[in-house]
C-alpha positions as CSV (number, residue, x, y, z in Angstrom):
1,X,-9.5,-24.8,-49.7
2,X,-11.9,-22.9,-47.4
3,X,-12.4,-19.2,-48.0
4,X,-13.2,-17.0,-45.1
5,X,-15.7,-14.2,-45.5
6,X,-13.9,-10.8,-45.8
7,X,-15.2,-9.6,-42.4
8,X,-13.7,-12.7,-40.7
9,X,-10.4,-12.3,-42.5
10,X,-10.2,-8.6,-41.4
11,X,-11.0,-9.6,-37.8
12,X,-8.3,-12.3,-37.8
13,X,-5.7,-9.9,-39.1
14,X,-6.7,-7.3,-36.5
15,X,-6.6,-9.8,-33.7
16,X,-3.1,-11.0,-34.6
17,X,-1.9,-7.4,-34.5
18,X,-3.5,-6.9,-31.1
19,X,-1.9,-10.1,-29.7
20,X,1.5,-9.1,-31.1
21,X,1.2,-5.6,-29.5
22,X,0.0,-7.1,-26.2
23,X,2.9,-9.6,-26.1
24,X,5.4,-7.0,-26.9
25,X,4.0,-4.5,-24.4
26,X,3.7,-7.1,-21.6
27,X,7.4,-7.9,-21.9
28,X,8.3,-4.3,-20.8
29,X,9.1,-3.8,-17.1
30,X,7.0,-1.2,-15.3
31,X,8.8,2.1,-15.0
32,X,10.5,3.0,-11.7
33,X,10.6,6.6,-10.6
34,X,13.7,7.9,-12.4
35,X,12.0,11.0,-13.6
36,X,12.8,13.9,-11.2
37,X,9.2,15.1,-11.7
38,X,8.0,11.9,-10.0
39,X,8.7,12.6,-6.3
40,X,8.5,10.0,-3.6
41,X,5.8,10.5,-0.9
42,X,6.6,12.5,2.1
43,X,6.3,10.4,5.2
44,X,5.2,12.0,8.5
45,X,3.8,11.1,11.9
46,X,4.5,7.4,11.7
47,X,3.8,5.4,14.8
48,X,2.7,2.1,16.2
49,X,1.2,1.4,19.6
50,X,2.5,-1.2,22.1
51,X,1.0,-4.6,22.2
52,X,0.3,-7.0,25.1
53,X,2.9,-9.8,25.4
54,X,0.7,-12.5,23.7
55,X,-0.6,-10.3,20.8
56,X,0.0,-11.5,17.3
57,X,-1.3,-8.3,15.5
58,X,-0.6,-4.6,15.8
59,X,-1.6,-1.5,13.8
60,X,0.8,1.0,12.3
61,X,-0.3,4.6,11.4
62,X,1.4,7.1,9.1
63,X,0.6,10.2,7.1
64,X,1.7,10.2,3.4
65,X,1.6,13.3,1.2
66,X,2.8,14.0,-2.3
67,X,4.0,17.3,-3.7
68,X,2.9,16.4,-7.2
69,X,1.8,13.5,-9.3
70,X,0.0,10.4,-8.1
71,X,1.2,7.3,-6.3
72,X,-0.4,4.0,-5.2
73,X,0.7,2.3,-1.9
74,X,0.4,-1.5,-2.7
75,X,1.7,-2.9,0.6
76,X,4.4,-3.1,3.2
77,X,6.7,-5.6,4.9
78,X,8.8,-5.8,8.1
79,X,11.0,-8.4,9.7
80,X,8.9,-8.2,13.0
81,X,5.7,-9.5,11.3
82,X,4.9,-12.3,8.9
83,X,2.9,-9.8,6.8
84,X,1.6,-6.3,6.7
85,X,-1.8,-5.8,5.2
86,X,-3.6,-2.6,4.1
87,X,-6.8,-2.3,6.1
88,X,-9.7,0.0,6.6
89,X,-11.8,0.3,9.7
90,X,-15.3,1.8,9.8
91,X,-18.0,2.0,12.5
92,X,-21.4,1.0,11.2
93,X,-24.5,0.6,13.4
94,X,-22.3,0.8,16.5
95,X,-20.0,-2.0,15.4
96,X,-16.5,-2.0,14.1
97,X,-16.0,-3.4,10.6
98,X,-12.5,-4.0,9.2
99,X,-11.7,-5.0,5.7
100,X,-8.5,-5.6,3.8
101,X,-7.6,-3.3,0.9
102,X,-5.5,-4.1,-2.2
103,X,-4.0,-0.6,-2.4
104,X,-4.3,3.0,-1.4
105,X,-4.1,6.0,-3.7
106,X,-2.7,9.4,-2.8
107,X,-2.2,12.7,-4.7
108,X,-1.4,16.3,-3.7
109,X,-5.1,16.9,-3.2
110,X,-5.7,13.6,-1.4
111,X,-3.0,12.8,1.2
112,X,-3.3,9.6,3.1
113,X,-3.8,10.1,6.8
114,X,-3.8,7.0,9.0
115,X,-5.1,7.5,12.6
116,X,-6.4,5.2,15.3
117,X,-10.2,5.0,15.6
118,X,-11.1,4.6,11.9
119,X,-10.0,4.7,8.3
120,X,-7.0,3.2,6.7
121,X,-4.0,1.7,8.6
122,X,-1.3,-0.9,8.2
123,X,-2.1,-4.2,10.0
124,X,1.0,-6.2,11.1
125,X,0.1,-9.9,11.4
126,X,2.1,-12.8,12.8
127,X,4.2,-10.6,15.1
128,X,7.6,-12.3,15.9
129,X,7.8,-10.5,19.2
130,X,5.8,-8.1,21.4
131,X,6.0,-4.4,20.5
132,X,6.9,-2.1,23.4
133,X,7.0,1.7,23.9
134,X,10.3,3.1,22.8
135,X,10.9,0.4,20.1
136,X,11.5,1.2,16.5
137,X,10.0,-1.0,13.8
138,X,11.8,-1.3,10.5
139,X,9.1,-1.1,7.7
140,X,9.4,-1.1,3.9
141,X,6.6,0.6,2.0
142,X,5.8,-0.8,-1.4
143,X,4.5,1.4,-4.2
144,X,3.3,0.8,-7.7
145,X,5.9,2.1,-10.3
146,X,8.0,3.7,-7.6
147,X,11.0,2.4,-5.5
148,X,10.3,0.9,-2.1
149,X,10.8,3.3,0.9
150,X,12.4,2.0,4.1
151,X,11.4,3.7,7.3
152,X,11.7,3.2,11.0
153,X,8.5,3.5,12.9
154,X,8.6,4.5,16.6
155,X,6.3,2.7,19.0
156,X,4.6,5.4,21.1
157,X,2.9,5.1,24.5
158,X,-0.9,5.3,24.5
159,X,-0.6,8.5,26.6
160,X,1.4,10.2,23.8
161,X,-1.4,9.6,21.3
162,X,-4.6,9.7,23.4
163,X,-4.2,12.8,25.5
164,X,-7.3,14.7,26.6
């Protein structure tokens, strides 16, 4: 019979306890906002801009604020697009750079303001049809540990957004 040194034996016992706790904890479902103190984000100023007839992508903008707590936007979906990705656009050295993001955080001190011309936005890819002024796009916003929120996003004319 092989004897383990005392330190190895203690490590083996500790690791078995950690694995048991991890297995037990991973079986739990993440909480969904049932606590009245966890408020859903307030959605404001949502809009998209019209696309040319052959366009396969479009951008969607929205302002999300939160009275208290913290929330993470993890994605979105819509029947008018194959997917919606979280993106960020920045100008560097006179060139536009866009990158996909995995999530966006917001809190009462840090609302999320999406606007044309830079910063975060929702990129609709694989459009199933052109988007025209006056349309409304059904969108479902997905949050971490919060229920999804369904919204209808109006498509505004460029002149409504970019007025001098």
